[in-house]
Each structure stands twice: as C-alpha cells, then as structure tokens.
RODO-2510 file (C-alpha; in nm, 4 decimals, decimal comma):
residues 222
     n   res          X          Y          Z
     1     x     0,0000     0,0000     0,0000
     2     x     0,2772     0,2422     0,0899
     3     x     0,4563     0,1705    -0,2383
     4     x     0,1399     0,2516    -0,4338
     5     x     0,0990     0,5794    -0,2476
     6     x     0,4580     0,6786    -0,3222
     7     x     0,4168     0,5880    -0,6883
     8     x     0,0994     0,7957    -0,7099
     9     x     0,2670     1,0975    -0,5495
    10     x     0,5631     1,0761    -0,7878
    11     x     0,3338     1,0385    -1,0889
    12     x     0,1398     1,3525    -0,9992
    13     x     0,4659     1,5360    -0,9343
    14     x     0,6049     1,4305    -1,2730
    15     x     0,2927     1,5607    -1,4474
    16     x     0,3299     1,8981    -1,2769
    17     x     0,7032     1,9015    -1,3500
    18     x     0,6233     1,8640    -1,7188
    19     x     0,3923     2,1640    -1,6877
    20     x     0,6748     2,3625    -1,5259
    21     x     0,9186     2,2564    -1,7976
    22     x     0,6788     2,3474    -2,0768
    23     x     0,6154     2,6873    -1,9234
    24     x     0,9867     2,7543    -1,8926
    25     x     1,0505     2,6367    -2,2474
    26     x     0,7843     2,8711    -2,3808
    27     x     0,9501     3,1580    -2,1932
    28     x     1,2983     3,0577    -2,3156
    29     x     1,4242     3,0048    -1,9608
    30     x     1,6805     2,7514    -1,8394
    31     x     1,6253     2,6151    -1,4878
    32     x     1,8861     2,4568    -1,2621
    33     x     1,8016     2,2602    -0,9476
    34     x     2,0765     2,2814    -0,6836
    35     x     2,0738     1,9991    -0,4278
    36     x     2,2993     1,9617    -0,1256
    37     x     2,3137     1,9221     0,2494
    38     x     2,2519     2,2272     0,4689
    39     x     2,5497     2,4585     0,4969
    40     x     2,7319     2,3450     0,1834
    41     x     2,7301     2,6956     0,0370
    42     x     2,4417     2,6894    -0,2133
    43     x     2,3317     3,0431    -0,1375
    44     x     2,6895     3,1717    -0,1417
    45     x     2,7402     3,0228    -0,4882
    46     x     2,4254     3,1998    -0,6072
    47     x     2,5441     3,5245    -0,4491
    48     x     2,8707     3,4949    -0,6391
    49     x     2,6919     3,4258    -0,9685
    50     x     2,4515     3,7206    -0,9623
    51     x     2,7000     4,0079    -0,9998
    52     x     2,9323     3,8053    -1,2225
    53     x     2,6553     3,7335    -1,4737
    54     x     2,4626     4,0594    -1,4468
    55     x     2,5731     4,1845    -1,7883
    56     x     2,5365     3,8431    -1,9525
    57     x     2,2288     3,6670    -1,8157
    58     x     1,9052     3,7744    -1,6512
    59     x     1,9000     3,5533    -1,3436
    60     x     1,6131     3,4784    -1,1049
    61     x     1,6064     3,2552    -0,7987
    62     x     1,3589     3,0288    -0,6218
    63     x     1,4643     2,9707    -0,2624
    64     x     1,3452     2,6594    -0,0793
    65     x     1,3718     2,6398     0,2994
    66     x     1,1721     2,4848     0,5828
    67     x     1,1460     2,8256     0,7546
    68     x     1,2590     3,1910     0,7295
    69     x     1,3272     3,4112     0,4278
    70     x     1,6921     3,4762     0,5123
    71     x     1,8406     3,3243     0,1980
    72     x     1,5881     3,5061    -0,0204
    73     x     1,6797     3,8312     0,1532
    74     x     2,0468     3,7733     0,0731
    75     x     1,9633     3,7210    -0,2942
    76     x     1,7250     4,0184    -0,3091
    77     x     1,9958     4,2429    -0,1658
    78     x     2,1944     4,1774    -0,4854
    79     x     1,9066     4,2911    -0,7045
    80     x     1,7989     3,9564    -0,8472
    81     x     1,4287     3,8633    -0,8695
    82     x     1,3635     3,6002    -0,6029
    83     x     1,0709     3,4184    -0,4506
    84     x     1,0718     3,2140    -0,1315
    85     x     0,9107     2,8740    -0,0785
    86     x     0,8763     2,7737     0,2862
    87     x     0,7955     2,4058     0,3260
    88     x     0,7044     2,4314     0,6976
    89     x     0,9397     2,1490     0,7842
    90     x     0,9144     1,9618     0,4540
    91     x     1,2428     1,8056     0,3443
    92     x     1,2260     1,8854    -0,0286
    93     x     1,0602     2,0972    -0,2938
    94     x     0,7943     1,9545    -0,5230
    95     x     0,6859     2,0600    -0,8690
    96     x     0,3538     2,2067    -0,7545
    97     x     0,5423     2,4505    -0,5309
    98     x     0,7742     2,5535    -0,8124
    99     x     0,4793     2,5990    -1,0471
   100     x     0,3215     2,8452    -0,8046
   101     x     0,6558     3,0182    -0,7461
   102     x     0,6845     3,0954    -1,1177
   103     x     0,3834     3,3253    -1,0844
   104     x     0,5886     3,5473    -0,8532
   105     x     0,8777     3,5884    -1,0971
   106     x     0,8962     3,8136    -1,4061
   107     x     0,9467     3,5291    -1,6517
   108     x     0,9587     3,7573    -1,9541
   109     x     1,2635     3,9268    -1,7994
   110     x     1,4655     3,6120    -1,7194
   111     x     1,7067     3,3784    -1,8987
   112     x     1,7966     3,1567    -1,6041
   113     x     1,6254     3,0434    -1,2846
   114     x     1,8284     2,8787    -1,0117
   115     x     1,6190     2,6666    -0,7763
   116     x     1,7885     2,6287    -0,4399
   117     x     1,6327     2,3135    -0,2995
   118     x     1,5834     2,2430     0,0690
   119     x     1,9086     2,1293     0,2310
   120     x     1,8874     1,7511     0,2004
   121     x     2,0838     1,4959    -0,0024
   122     x     1,8140     1,2268    -0,0114
   123     x     1,4511     1,3389    -0,0518
   124     x     1,4920     1,6026    -0,3267
   125     x     1,6588     1,3605    -0,5669
   126     x     1,3407     1,1740    -0,6642
   127     x     1,1311     1,4854    -0,7279
   128     x     1,1583     1,6365    -1,0741
   129     x     1,0907     2,0099    -1,0454
   130     x     1,0798     2,0820    -1,4157
   131     x     1,4472     2,1778    -1,4249
   132     x     1,6723     2,1152    -1,7226
   133     x     1,9924     2,0698    -1,5202
   134     x     2,0897     1,9493    -1,1741
   135     x     2,3908     2,0506    -0,9709
   136     x     2,5018     1,8646    -0,6582
   137     x     2,7006     2,0704    -0,4089
   138     x     2,9131     1,9153    -0,1362
   139     x     3,1542     2,1013     0,0893
   140     x     3,4953     1,9855     0,2051
   141     x     3,4030     1,9751     0,5787
   142     x     3,1273     1,7221     0,5011
   143     x     3,3882     1,4605     0,4119
   144     x     3,5087     1,2724     0,1054
   145     x     3,2603     0,9877     0,1515
   146     x     2,9490     1,1783     0,0435
   147     x     2,9269     1,0363    -0,3119
   148     x     2,9431     0,6812    -0,1777
   149     x     2,6921     0,7476     0,1007
   150     x     2,4460     0,9476    -0,1114
   151     x     2,4968     0,7685    -0,4396
   152     x     2,1553     0,8432    -0,5892
   153     x     2,2186     1,2168    -0,5872
   154     x     2,5570     1,1880    -0,7535
   155     x     2,4295     0,9429    -1,0156
   156     x     2,1546     1,1845    -1,1196
   157     x     2,3429     1,5113    -1,1385
   158     x     2,4906     1,7010    -1,4316
   159     x     2,7467     1,8893    -1,2255
   160     x     2,9253     1,8342    -0,8951
   161     x     3,0566     2,1364    -0,7076
   162     x     3,3097     2,0660    -0,4343
   163     x     3,2870     2,3817    -0,2290
   164     x     3,4903     2,5355     0,0550
   165     x     3,8165     2,4055    -0,0878
   166     x     4,0014     2,6711     0,1117
   167     x     3,9504     2,4371     0,4095
   168     x     4,1340     2,1416     0,2524
   169     x     4,4543     2,2010     0,4560
   170     x     4,2572     2,1862     0,7808
   171     x     4,0320     1,8818     0,7440
   172     x     4,0733     1,5122     0,6713
   173     x     3,9505     1,5044     0,3116
   174     x     4,0825     1,2401     0,0714
   175     x     4,0484     1,3870    -0,2763
   176     x     4,1492     1,0624    -0,4468
   177     x     3,8708     0,8680    -0,2759
   178     x     3,6176     1,1409    -0,3521
   179     x     3,7096     1,1489    -0,7204
   180     x     3,7208     0,7694    -0,7539
   181     x     3,3759     0,7246    -0,5984
   182     x     3,2352     0,9993    -0,8169
   183     x     3,3862     0,8485    -1,1330
   184     x     3,2363     0,5106    -1,0513
   185     x     2,8882     0,6524    -0,9901
   186     x     2,8747     0,9052    -1,2737
   187     x     3,1571     0,8612    -1,5250
   188     x     3,2507     1,1834    -1,6954
   189     x     3,0422     1,4117    -1,4730
   190     x     3,1875     1,7617    -1,4551
   191     x     3,3518     1,8490    -1,1225
   192     x     3,4220     2,2040    -1,0126
   193     x     3,6359     2,2878    -0,7114
   194     x     3,5285     2,6163    -0,5585
   195     x     3,5703     2,8469    -0,2635
   196     x     3,3238     3,1311    -0,2253
   197     x     3,5520     3,2819     0,0382
   198     x     3,8713     3,2936    -0,1690
   199     x     3,7055     3,3160    -0,5099
   200     x     3,8766     3,0044    -0,6428
   201     x     3,6691     2,8312    -0,9083
   202     x     3,4130     3,1107    -0,9363
   203     x     3,4986     3,1801    -1,2997
   204     x     3,4428     2,8119    -1,3826
   205     x     3,1127     2,8130    -1,1918
   206     x     2,9732     3,1141    -1,3734
   207     x     3,1077     2,9868    -1,7059
   208     x     2,9142     2,6627    -1,6532
   209     x     2,5949     2,8575    -1,5824
   210     x     2,6482     3,0654    -1,8938
   211     x     2,7196     2,7587    -2,1055
   212     x     2,4130     2,5594    -2,0039
   213     x     2,1992     2,8673    -2,0588
   214     x     2,3123     2,8633    -2,4192
   215     x     2,1715     2,5151    -2,4677
   216     x     1,8095     2,4253    -2,5335
   217     x     1,5721     2,4956    -2,2414
   218     x     1,3784     2,1880    -2,3532
   219     x     1,6521     1,9635    -2,2162
   220     x     1,5379     1,7137    -1,9532
   221     x     1,7553     1,6478    -1,6456
   222     x     2,0444     1,4082    -1,7104
***
C-alpha cells in the first residue's frame, strides 16, 4: 500500500514538473536545481553568480527552505528577482510549489532560474521540479565519503561542485577517494572545485551557468 501511495505521489509530481518545464521552455528560460546538504554553500554560490553574470544573463532565484526568508533576503539584496518557498518542515521541494513560485517571478525578464532546494541529499533527488539541469554541491568539511553514502544524488546530477576548498589544509579530506567514488557513480560528470571565500573556481562556476543557458531549455535532467 505504501509503495502505491509513493508511486501515485511521484506520478502527480512528474505531471506537474512537465507543466513547469513546458512553461519555462515557452519563456525561453533555463532552470537549474541545486541539491545539497545544509550549509554546503548553495546560497553563497548563487550570491557569487549574480553580480558576475549581471551583464550576460538575466537571473532569477527560487529559494526553498523549511522556515525563514533569510536566503531570499540575501539574494534580493543583490538585485535579483527572487521568490521564497517555505515548506514548513518539509524536506524537499515539489513541482507544484515551483509551479506556483513561477507566478511570482517576471518570466519575460529572465534567462535563467536557479532553484535552491531544501538542504537535504536524499529526498529532493526523486522529485523532478521541471528543471533542465541538476547541480550537486558538497563542501569539504562534510567529508570525502558523500558520493558513496548518497549515491543516488551523484548518479543523477549534471554537475558536482566541491565547495569550501580553502579548508582542505585543515580537514581530513581524501580527494582521491572522492574522485574515484564519483567516477564510478557518474563517469565523466563535470567536477568544479570552488571556494566562495577565496574566489577560487568562481569563474568556472559562472562559465558553466552561462554555457548551459546557451543550450536548449527543452533539455530534460540528465
């Protein structure tokens, strides 16, 4: 019975995700779903991208959090259109929430929407939000074993961002193990090493955003 309920929920979500994707395609907008654990630096990566891409891409943001509007406030302070989804304790975003959030954004003024999912490396993976691309973010302090422990996320992502690399000298992080596990799960997946504090890797991060925006918004997640 529980399996049937889960299947029904996912089916309804997939139908709404298709509606989101069609709406974005009609507007010529690329959407990226960022998934990670809390504190990995998702919002900081978005903050870095907004000013860097201001003269190249019109960027909007959907912020997902259980409570508060603090991340949305950080984004708004940089002048980007943003809407907040509070899940009231829910562990992931769903397509129906994203569909409603689109109504609060000026779609005719955007090229790219970044969806910052709720901080969680498990639940968000199975819910298509209508995005064209997925990015998995993991930070150095979380440990090198995250791909092995959260394999489903890393199998289903188009990009892996290893953030907070400025902390590598101070923590026990085995880069060889991290890269080997990632290569086994998702051969050929692009890996960016970044530090929002030092600025390392920020050019590669914004270049990736710019590149995927140049590809068809009709693309389904990889």
